[in-house]
N, C-alpha and C positions, 0 to 999 in steps of 0.2 A: 539270194544275198548271203549264203553261207551261215545263216543264223545270227548274223551281226547286223543290227539295224542302227542307223544313225538318227539321232534326234537333234534338235537344235543345240542342246547343252551337254549331251553325253552319249556314250555308246551303250547299247543294250546287247548282252551276249546270249540272250535266249533263255536264261534261267528265271524261273518263276519263284522258286523257293529259296529262302535265305539259308546259307551254310553257317554252321556253328563250328568254330575251331575246338574240337573235342578229341582227346586221345582215349579211345576205347579199345581194350584188348579183344581181339577177334581171332577166329580160326578161319583162314582163307584157303579154299580148295577149288579146283576145277570140277565142274559137274561131271565131266568125263572120268576123272580119277579122284574121287573124294578122299581117298586114304593117303594121297600124296600131297597133303596140304601143309600149311605152316601157321604157326602162331605169329601174329603181327599186331599192328596198331593202326587205328584210323588217324588221319590228320585233320579231317573235318567231316561233318555229317549234315544231312538234311533228312526230312521225312521220307524222301524217295531216292536217296543216294548217299554215297560216301566216297571219300578218297582214302585209300588204304595203301600201305607200303608193302612191297613184295620183293622177294629175293629173285624172282624170275620175271621175264618179259611176258606180257599177255597180249593176245590179239584182240583188236576191236571186234565186238560182236560175240566174243567167247562167253559162254555161260559160266558163272562162278557160284560158289556156295559159301556164304558168310554166316558164321555163327558167333554171336556175342558170347563171350566166355562166362558171363554172369547169369546165364540161364535162358535167354531168348531162343526161340526155335530157329533153326537154320533158315536163311533167306536165299532164294535163288535170284541172282542178279545178272545183268548184262554189262560187259566191259564196254565203256564208251571210249576211253583212251588209256594209253600207257606211255609214260614218259620217264626217261632216266632221272633219278634223284640221288645223286652221289653214287654210293656203291649198291644201290637198290633201285627199285622202280616205283613211281607214283601211279596208282591205278584208279581211275574213275569208274565207279560201278553204279548202275541205275537199277532201282527196284520199281519197275513200272506198274506192277499189279497190286502192290500193297504198301501201307505205311509202316515204317520201322520205328519202334519206340526206343530211341537211343538213351533216353533219360532213365531207363530201367537199368542201365549199365553202371 
């Protein structure tokens, strides 16, 4: 069913965790080329994921490295989607192996 389930009163998109609209400064890089990264911002976050803005297009499944610029250790994530967002891209990243503490930002 493509992750979308119909209930009598609403649609369920497969998300379990609530997203929080939070702008957090991060360093975003490809795991393959960590020195070719960029400073950017999140649009929203959850304990196991984030939507970040990027100057480049990312492939679904590509591994990313995200570092919160206020001191959190780098997090390896997996790109879930990448969509155009004006003159940049909105990138959905999942952190399946650990919880990210965005409140420390």
